[in-house]
C-alpha positions as CSV (number, residue, x, y, z in Angstrom):
1,M,-0.1,0.0,0.0
2,S,1.0,3.7,-0.9
3,S,2.4,6.0,2.0
4,F,-0.1,9.0,2.6
5,E,2.7,11.1,1.2
6,E,3.2,8.8,-2.1
7,L,-0.8,9.6,-2.4
8,L,-0.4,13.1,-2.0
9,V,2.1,13.3,-4.7
10,R,0.5,11.1,-7.0
11,D,-3.0,12.2,-6.7
12,G,-2.6,15.9,-5.3
13,K,-5.0,15.0,-2.6
14,L,-6.1,12.1,0.0
15,I,-9.3,11.2,1.4
16,Y,-9.3,9.2,4.7
17,K,-11.5,8.2,7.6
18,T,-10.5,10.0,10.8
19,K,-8.7,8.0,13.9
20,G,-8.5,9.4,17.1
21,V,-10.0,12.0,19.2
22,S,-7.8,15.2,19.0
23,M,-10.0,16.9,16.5
24,R,-13.2,16.3,18.5
25,P,-16.0,17.7,18.4
26,L,-15.8,18.6,14.7
27,L,-14.2,15.4,13.6
28,H,-15.0,11.9,14.8
29,Q,-13.0,8.7,14.8
30,N,-14.1,6.1,12.0
31,R,-17.2,8.0,11.3
32,D,-15.9,11.3,9.4
33,L,-13.8,11.4,6.1
34,V,-11.2,14.2,5.3
35,I,-10.1,15.6,2.2
36,I,-6.7,16.9,2.2
37,E,-4.6,18.7,-0.4
38,V,-1.1,19.6,-0.9
39,P,-0.9,23.3,0.3
40,K,-0.6,26.1,-2.3
41,G,2.0,28.1,-0.2
42,R,2.5,28.7,3.3
43,L,-0.8,27.7,6.0
44,K,-2.6,30.3,7.5
45,V,-3.9,30.6,11.2
46,N,-6.9,28.1,11.5
47,D,-5.9,26.0,8.5
48,V,-5.9,22.3,9.9
49,A,-2.6,21.0,9.0
50,F,-1.6,17.5,7.9
51,Y,1.7,16.4,9.2
52,K,4.1,13.4,10.1
53,R,5.4,13.3,13.6
54,G,7.7,10.3,14.2
55,M,5.5,7.4,12.5
56,D,2.0,9.0,13.2
57,Y,0.2,11.1,10.8
58,V,-1.5,14.3,12.6
59,L,-4.5,16.6,11.6
60,H,-4.1,19.5,13.9
61,R,-4.8,23.2,13.7
62,V,-2.5,26.2,13.2
63,I,-3.0,28.2,15.7
64,K,0.0,30.8,15.0
65,V,2.2,31.2,12.0
66,N,6.1,31.7,12.8
67,K,8.6,32.3,10.3
68,D,9.8,28.9,9.2
69,S,7.4,26.8,11.8
70,Y,4.0,26.6,12.7
71,E,2.5,26.4,16.5
72,I,-0.4,23.6,15.8
73,R,-2.9,22.1,18.5
74,G,-5.7,19.8,18.2
75,D,-9.4,21.1,18.8
76,N,-9.3,18.5,21.6
77,T,-6.2,19.1,22.7
78,Y,-4.4,21.4,25.3
79,R,-0.5,21.1,24.3
80,I,1.5,23.2,21.8
81,E,3.3,21.7,18.9
82,I,6.3,23.5,17.2
83,V,5.7,22.0,13.3
84,P,8.3,23.1,10.8
85,D,7.2,24.3,7.2
86,S,9.3,20.7,6.0
87,A,6.9,18.3,8.0
88,I,3.4,20.0,6.6
89,L,2.5,17.5,4.0
90,G,-1.3,18.7,3.3
91,V,-4.2,20.8,4.5
92,L,-7.6,20.1,5.2
93,T,-9.8,21.4,2.3
94,S,-13.2,19.7,3.1
95,F,-14.4,16.8,5.1
96,V,-17.8,14.5,5.1
97,H,-19.3,14.9,8.6
98,K,-22.7,13.0,9.3
99,G,-22.6,12.2,5.4
100,K,-22.6,16.0,4.1
101,L,-19.3,17.2,2.3
102,V,-18.6,20.4,4.1
103,S,-15.9,22.8,2.6
104,I,-13.9,24.8,5.1
105,K,-15.1,27.9,3.0
106,N,-18.5,27.0,4.7
107,P,-19.6,30.1,7.0
108,L,-21.1,27.7,9.7
109,Y,-17.5,25.7,9.8
110,Q,-15.9,29.5,9.7
111,C,-18.4,30.4,12.6
112,Y,-17.1,27.1,14.3
113,V,-13.7,27.9,14.2
114,R,-14.0,31.5,15.6
115,I,-16.2,30.2,18.4
116,W,-14.1,27.5,19.5
117,N,-10.9,28.8,19.3
118,Y,-12.4,32.0,21.4
119,L,-13.4,29.6,24.1
120,Y,-10.1,28.3,24.5
121,P,-9.2,29.9,27.5
122,L,-12.3,28.7,29.2
123,R,-12.5,25.0,28.2
124,Y,-8.6,24.9,29.2
125,F,-9.5,26.4,32.7
126,L,-12.4,24.1,32.9
127,V,-10.6,20.9,32.1
128,R,-7.7,22.1,34.7
129,C,-10.4,22.6,37.1
130,R,-11.8,19.0,36.8
131,R,-8.6,17.7,37.4
132,I,-8.3,19.5,41.0
133,P,-10.3,16.9,42.9
134,G,-8.0,13.8,41.4
135,Y,-5.1,15.8,42.5
136,A,-6.3,16.3,46.1
137,K,-7.1,13.0,46.4
138,R,-3.8,11.5,45.3
139,R,-2.3,14.2,47.8
140,V,-4.2,12.9,50.7
141,L,-3.4,9.4,50.1
142,K,0.5,10.3,49.4
143,K,-0.1,11.7,52.7
144,R,-1.6,8.9,54.3
145,D,0.7,6.6,53.1
146,T,3.9,8.5,54.2
147,T,2.5,8.7,57.8
148,K,1.9,5.0,58.5
């Protein structure tokens, strides 16, 4: 079987079913299809980059464009990656969501991107708050174990 890179070079685009949860709520594992094309120039903020990390292929959103790299994060993740230009293989141009083809130029998609990114600080805060009870419990249990 051809690698994704070979398919992109040969056909100029790649269509595959998503895997993983890092782009939820937009893309769902084993349900949605993504259409990736070879980028025409540098990516922009909010583009969804397709790149290779080690042996894995990753589809995450560009949150900042640097001189020769990008700061990238999944819609459902909270860790920023620095990805060099040379690692970018493609860019999301459309996707099939619940059986409907959606272009990244679709106004509803554009609205989703703006709202989802705008809410990032609140989402991050809530995720951190959700971890506090578990952290406190571990501290209490650790303290109890050291006093025995």
